[in-house]
C-alpha positions as a printed Julia matrix, in Angstrom:
94×3 Matrix{Float64}:
  82.92  104.81  103.18
  85.32  106.48  100.74
  87.18  103.34   99.18
  85.52  101.41   96.51
  86.51   97.83   95.54
  86.27   97.23   91.86
  86.79   93.55   90.32
  87.43   92.58   86.89
  86.89   88.86   86.14
  85.74   85.75   87.93
  88.95   85.17   89.86
  89.21   88.65   91.02
  85.55   88.47   92.14
  86.24   85.22   94.15
  89.53   86.82   95.57
  87.53   90.03   96.11
  85.23   88.35   98.66
  88.5    87.74  100.91
  89.93   91.32  100.28
  86.44   92.87  101.56
  86.46   90.43  104.5
  90.15   91.48  105.46
  89.29   95.08  105.25
  86.0    94.72  107.32
  88.27   92.91  110.09
  90.64   95.73  109.99
  87.69   98.15  110.48
  88.15   99.7   107.13
  84.95  100.61  105.5
  84.61   99.56  101.81
  81.85   99.88   99.18
  81.6    97.21   96.48
  79.07   95.77   94.1
  79.82   92.09   93.27
  76.78   91.81   91.04
  78.03   94.48   88.54
  79.02   93.21   85.05
  81.88   95.07   83.96
  83.9    98.1    84.7
  81.68  101.02   83.96
  78.8   100.24   86.36
  81.3    99.84   89.11
  82.92  103.11   88.3
  79.69  104.8    88.15
  78.79  103.35   91.61
  82.11  104.55   92.86
  81.41  108.08   91.68
  77.87  108.24   92.95
  79.1   107.03   96.43
  81.67  109.62   96.55
  84.85  107.19   96.66
  88.22  108.98   97.19
  90.05  105.94   96.21
  89.45  102.79   94.12
  90.85   99.37   94.91
  91.03   97.51   91.62
  91.7    94.0    91.25
  91.86   92.09   87.9
  92.9    88.67   87.16
  96.71   89.53   87.33
  96.34   91.02   90.74
  94.3    87.92   91.98
  96.91   85.6    90.89
  99.72   87.69   92.2
  97.98   88.83   95.58
  98.36   92.37   94.89
  95.66   95.19   94.25
  95.7    98.54   92.63
  94.86  101.59   94.9
  93.99  104.46   92.57
  93.06  107.99   93.66
  89.8   109.13   92.03
  90.95  112.76   92.06
  94.53  112.42   90.61
  94.4   108.95   89.08
  97.78  108.22   90.86
  97.99  104.78   91.73
 100.15  102.28   93.68
 100.36   98.41   93.47
 100.28   96.99   97.09
 100.38   93.47   98.47
  97.08   92.54  100.22
  98.79   92.18  103.46
  99.86   95.8   103.37
  96.44   97.22  102.19
  94.67   97.63  105.55
  97.5    99.53  107.13
  97.99  101.68  103.96
  94.45  102.63  103.59
  94.35  103.81  107.27
  97.03  106.52  106.36
  95.17  108.0   103.47
  93.56  111.38  103.88
  89.99  110.7   102.81
């Protein structure tokens, strides 16, 4: 997998389980670490795993039903609705 899911906060962690399930049902492999406390360990895991894109969900995104998709190489990012996420990820060159 070249996509890593990063969650920040309790609400995002709970919502994140549904996001990871949504991606698995769409056959989009994703790495994640729900036991990580904080941002730094998650980013280190993403780097170690060779992730090309980060899926970032904080409290705001969990409330809005959105997610930030950030390129690990360029830091360019886009905010998407969760319903559009699987289709968007399938179009990325990873």
